C-alpha positions, -999 to 999 in steps of 0.1 A, spaced: 521 -305 -115 534 -330 -90 524 -321 -54 541 -338 -25 557 -335 10 592 -322 9 620 -348 11 656 -346 24 669 -346 -11 650 -314 -20 676 -291 -6 690 -280 -40 655 -276 -55 644 -254 -26 676 -233 -26 672 -227 -63 635 -217 -59 642 -192 -32 673 -177 -48 653 -173 -81 625 -156 -63 644 -135 -37 632 -102 -50 597 -114 -57 592 -127 -22 611 -100 -3 580 -78 1 560 -106 18 585 -124 41 605 -116 72 642 -106 66 665 -136 64 702 -140 69 724 -141 38 728 -179 38 693 -187 49 684 -202 15 718 -219 8 717 -255 -1 735 -264 32 709 -245 52 681 -262 34 697 -296 39 698 -290 77 662 -277 78 649 -306 58 667 -331 82 645 -316 110 613 -313 89 614 -348 76 612 -363 111 586 -389 119 551 -376 111 537 -386 145 560 -360 163 559 -333 136 546 -298 143 549 -287 107 543 -302 72 559 -287 41 548 -293 5 561 -285 -29 547 -283 -64 571 -295 -91 570 -287 -128 568 -321 -146 598 -328 -168 619 -300 -152 621 -312 -116 618 -276 -106 600 -263 -76 573 -238 -87 554 -233 -54 557 -242 -17 530 -245 10 534 -252 47 513 -261 77 531 -248 107 526 -246 145 503 -277 142 486 -281 175 467 -313 184 444 -318 214 413 -297 218 426 -269 195 435 -291 164 447 -261 143 476 -248 124 489 -219 102 492 -221 65 519 -202 45 527 -203 8 548 -189 -20 548 -192 -58 575 -187 -83 570 -152 -100 567 -169 -134 537 -189 -122 516 -162 -106 480 -162 -119 482 -196 -134 463 -216 -107 494 -234 -94 490 -220 -59 453 -229 -56 460 -265 -66 488 -268 -41 469 -251 -13 438 -273 -19 460 -304 -16 475 -291 16 441 -282 30 428 -317 22 459 -332 40 453 -310 71 417 -320 74 418 -356 63 453 -369 73 458 -347 103 422 -344 114 426 -307 121 396 -285 128 410 -251 117 436 -237 94 446 -200 98 462 -180 70 471 -143 74 481 -117 48 490 -81 45 461 -59 33 480 -48 2 485 -84 -9 455 -87 -32 467 -120 -47 466 -137 -13 432 -121 -5 418 -136 -37 435 -170 -33 423 -174 3 387 -164 -6 387 -189 -35 398 -216 -11 369 -208 13 388 -189 40 368 -163 59 380 -130 74 381 -131 112 398 -98 119 427 -75 115 459 -74 135 480 -43 138 518 -46 136 513 -84 134 546 -95 118 579 -78 110 582 -82 72 613 -71 54 623 -49 84 589 -32 89 560 -41 113 531 -49 90 493 -52 97 477 -84 86 442 -97 78 434 -128 98 415 -156 81 405 -192 88 391 -222 72 371 -247 93 370 -284 86 334 -292 74 337 -327 88 347 -317 123 322 -324 150 
């Protein structure tokens, strides 16, 4: 798999990924407007996301199937805070056809390495709904530790959902 930061010309690829996985991801994501994943909406979003890295507060990565040029997984670092906190949140999604094939672990590990090495962050936080056993297993395999539980943490698909709070600390931070 090719893993890289998103580029402005990825709008069609991302639109196709989210349209193909609409039902699959619906249980895990906030409700979206009807045109949220249109190619035009992605083009506008990517214009913003692909701003100079020095001023960025989020970094978005994709995993592409070699030969098909198709996005099979996405992973983002959001709410990146520098200064004394040096932390962010990590979110991710995988195409339903690639679940359980290790694609997500490879992509997330690449993103973690980027966060700790390129951005010099100290902490990455990733939260998941208690019933999302796949996320629990993935985060544990990546080294995340449970820090707590948050009641009614996010409104997912129209319902307030509890979340398990996890984090991963940069072993090189002093």
